[in-house]
N, C-alpha and C positions, 0 to 999 in steps of 0.2 A: 779118441775116436779112430785115429789111424791104426793103432794097435788092435782095436776091437774089430775093425773091418778087414784089415790086410791078412789076418789069419786064414780067412776062407778064400783068399785069392791065391794062396800058395799052391804049387803043383803037388800032386800026390807023392812024387819021388823026392821032395825037398825035406831034408832033415830038420832044418830050422824054419819053423812056421812064422817066426818074427823077423825074418831076414829083411823084408822091405821096410818094416818099422825101424829096425836098427840102422839101415842105410839112411832113412829120412832123419834120424837123430844126428847122424854125422853131417848131413847137409845143413841141418838147422844150426849146429855148432859152428860150421864154416860160415853160414849166413850171418850169425851174430858177429863174428870177427870182421867180415866184410862190411857189415852195417856200421860198426864202430869206426873202422878205418875210413870209409867213405864220408862219414859224418865229420871227420877231422880234416878232410881235404876241401879246399876252397872250391865251391861248385863252379866257379868261372873257369877252372881247368878244363872242364868238359867242353866249354865253348871254344877253347884254343885247339883242342884235339878232335873237333867234330868231324872233320873230313877223314881222318884216320879211323875213327870209330865207325863211320859209315862204310868205309871200304872193307874193314874187317867183318862187319856185319853182313855185307853183301857176299863176301868171300865164303863165309861160313854157311850162308844159305845155299850158295852154289854147290858146296860140298855134299849137300843132301842128295844131289842127283848123280854123284860119282859112285860107280859100282865099287863095292868093297869098303867104302867109307860111309855113304848114306845107307840108312836102314829102312827097308820097306816093311812096315808093320800095319796090318789091317788095310792094305791098299794105299797107304799114305807115306810120304817121305818127309817126316818131320824131324828126324833124329840123325845124328852122325856119331859114329863109333870111334873114339880116340882113346886107344889103350883100354884101361878098365872102365872108362867113363862113357856114358851115353849123354850127349848134350843136345838140347833143343835150341837151335840158333834163332828161332823166331822170338824167343824170350829176350835175347840181346837186341834183336831188331826193334822191339818196342821202344827201348830207351834211345836207340840211335835215331829213330824218327823224331822223337820228342826233342832231342838235342839239336837236330837239324832245324826244326821249325823255330825253336827258341833262338838259335843263332841267327837265322835269316831275318826274323822280324825284330830282333834287337839291333842288327846291323842296318836294316832298312825300316825304321819305325813308322814312317809315313807312307809305306808302299801299299797299304791295304786297298786303296782306291784304284790302283793300276792293275790292269788285267794281266800283263805279262810278268812284271817285276814283283807284284804283290800276290799273284795267284798261280799263274801257270808255271812259272819257274820253280818255286818251292814245292808245288804239288807234283811236278814231274820228277823231281829228285826223290821225294818221299814215295811216289808211285812205283819207282823201281823196286824198292824194298818191299812194298805191299804186294806187288805182282809176284815177286819171288816166293813170298809166303803163300799166295793164292795158288800158285802152280804146284805146291806141295799137297794140294787138296786140303788145305787147312782153312776152311771157310770161317770157322769161329774166330780164330786169331785175326784173319783178314777183316772181319766185321768190327772187332775191337779196335784195330789200328785205324780203320776208316772213320769210325765214329769219334775216336779220340782226336784224330787229325782235324775233324770238323769242329770240335769244341775248341781246340787251340787256335784254329783260324778265326773263329768267332771272337775269342778273347783278344786276338791280335788286331782286330779291327778291319778284317777283310769285308768288302762290300757284300751286302746281303744278297744281291742278285747273283754274284758268283757262287755263294754258298748254296743258293737255291738250285743253280745249275748242277752243282756237284751232287746234291741230294738226288736230283732227277737222273743224272748219269749213273749214280750208284744203284738206284732202284732198277733201271734198265739192265745194268750189268748183272744184277742179282737174278733177274728173270731169265736172262739169256744163259747164265751159268746153270741155273736149275734145269733148263731144258736139255742141257748136255750131260746131266748127271742123274741117271734114273734113280739111284739110291736116295738122292736128296729129294726128288719128287715124291718118293715113297714116304720119306720122313715127314714131308710137308702134309701129305694126306693123312698120316698118322696123327699129326698135330691137330688137324681139323676134326678128326673123329677117332680119338684114342681108343675107345672101347671096341670099335670094329677092327682095329689093327693091333689089339693087345697081344696077340700071339706072333706078330711080325715086327714091323718097324716101330710100333708103339709100345713094345714090350717093356723097355726100360722105364718109360714115363708112367706106364700103368702100374708097375711094381712100386715106383717112386710115390705115386699118390696113395697106394695102399700103406706104405711105410709111414708117410706123414699122418694119415688118418688113424692108424693103429697106435701112434705115439701119444695121442690125446694131448693133455696139457702138461703133465709132468713126465711122460715117457715111461718106457718099460724099465729103464735103468741101464747104466753102463755095462756093456757086454751081454745084455739080455735081448738084443734085437734078433729077429728071426729071419727077416727077408734078406739079410746079407749072407745067409747060409746057402750059397750056391744058387740063389734065386736071382739076385741082382748082379748083372755083369758090371764090372768096373766100380764096385761099391766103394773102393778105397781111393778112387781117382775122381772121375767126373761126377759121380753120383753119391758123393759122401754126404751132401746136405740132407737128403731124405733119411739117411741112416742116423744123422744127428736128431732129426725129428722123431724117429722111432724110439731112440734110446733116451733122449733128453726132452722130448716133447716140444710143445709150443714155446716153453720157456727157453730151451736151448736154441731153437731156430731164431727166435726174436733176439736172443743175445748175439748171435752171429750178425744179424742185420744191423743191430745197434752198433756193433763194433765197426762195421764198414761205414755206417753213417758218421761215426766219430772221425774216421779217416777223412771223409769229405769235409766235415766242419773244420778240422785242424788244417787241412790243406788249403782251404779257402782263406783262413786267417794268415797262414804262412805266405800265400801268394799276395795277399793284400799288403803285407808288411815287407815284402821282398825289396832289397835295396836297388834293384835295377830291373829292366824289362826282361832280360834273360831269365832271371830268377822267377819272375811272375809266370812266364810261359812254361818253364820247366815244371814248376810246382803244379800248375794247372794240368799239364800233360800227364804227370805221374798220377795225380788224383784221378784223371779220366781213365788211364790204363787200368789201375787197380779196381776201381769201382764199377766201371763198365763191364769188365770181365766178370766181377762178382754178380752184377745184375743179370748178365746173360746166363751164367751158371745156375743161379737161383731160379731165373725165369724158365729155363729148360726143365729143371728137376721138379718144378711145380706145374709143369705143362702149360705155362703162360706163353712160352716161345717154342718154336720148332727145335728138335734135337740137333745140336751142333758139336760137340766134343770139346769142351773147355774145362780145365780144372778150376776149382775154387781157390783163389789166392790164399796162401799161408796155411791152408788146411788139407787140400788134396795131396796125394802122393805125387812127387815129382821134384827131383833135385834142382833142375834148371829153373823151374818156376819159382821155387822157394828162394833160391839164391838171388835171383834178379829182383824179386819182390823186396827182399831184405836190403839189397843195395839201393833200391828206389827209396825206401824209408830213410836210409842213411843220407841220401841227397836232400830229402825234405828237411831232415834235422839240421843239416849244414846251412840251408837257406834260412831256416828259423834262427839259428845262432847268429847269423849276420844281418838279420832283419832289422828294420827300423821300428822301434817302439814309439808309438804316438805319445807326444808330450801331454801331460794332464792339463785340462783346461784351467785357467786361473779362476780362483773362487771369486764370486761376486761380493763386492763390499756391501756391508749392510748399510742401508740408507739411514742417515741421521741429519738433524738440522745443522749441526756443527760442520758436517762434511760438505755441505753445500753453501756455506757462507762464503762471501767473497773474501779473498786474501787482502788484508789492509795494505794500501800503498804506503811506501816509505817516502 
């Protein structure tokens, strides 16, 4: 699907129309190597190096604001330019926040009822990373990190009243942020009435619905999609899901949803059988990061949620996203390899008269 859609995203002066697809193949090969390597490393190593990982993540996010290193694309500073590579530090930030929360609540397992030690202190540390992502004007990744943090806090046993306060504060912050970002207000208006804004802020979602509808059940066939032909902006990145719907139909889109559902199912089992609290929370956090982002992407492209700008994990074009997602799967595999397999229950003995007779005394 990436090869099918990226052809029409190429510039007119580019000689190789498959340039982006070839680059993604290289990132995928590198991701396989990283996934296997991480799967062989004891996941407890990340617990020991959590502060260094957090510092590196914050440093890379700060580089996004440095002229000459940080790249300003479409009014957003999400990328840094290091030699021939363009890296998106917010992808690394996702894992660093999960490691931090796993470390904190494994070191202080009974702190969930304490306001400072079990809520404000870890949330403040994670909030620094989340704020740096937010100031890049990356609202989508900020929402993913915030919701994933909320899920990990819930699993860690944080008091429900603190979580309710966090949800209320997040809603208030979202409203305040929308009031200072006119383009986001326009996107919200387009979400409420996409037909009225189909030539403006709602153009992508309108074309997306047309693509999903025209795909029907079986789709037009691989490479036969029409709306990717210079109609849909970013068809190979944030809006690749409706292109799947147009070419592979309902069968293809349901296949993608089932694939992400299987990640949730496997992650829950891995977290349940994890040998320690750190493994439980890290598995929960990785599951949340991957599936919440997929939920937001699919929700946006089906016009169920307002437009945010998030790639579909494993599928959309983007080397940083693919590499970190593959590394996350490697961590899950390592937690699974060291997990505790429940012992089978002993079989019940069949009742018989002889088995219940008293043993004769000697």
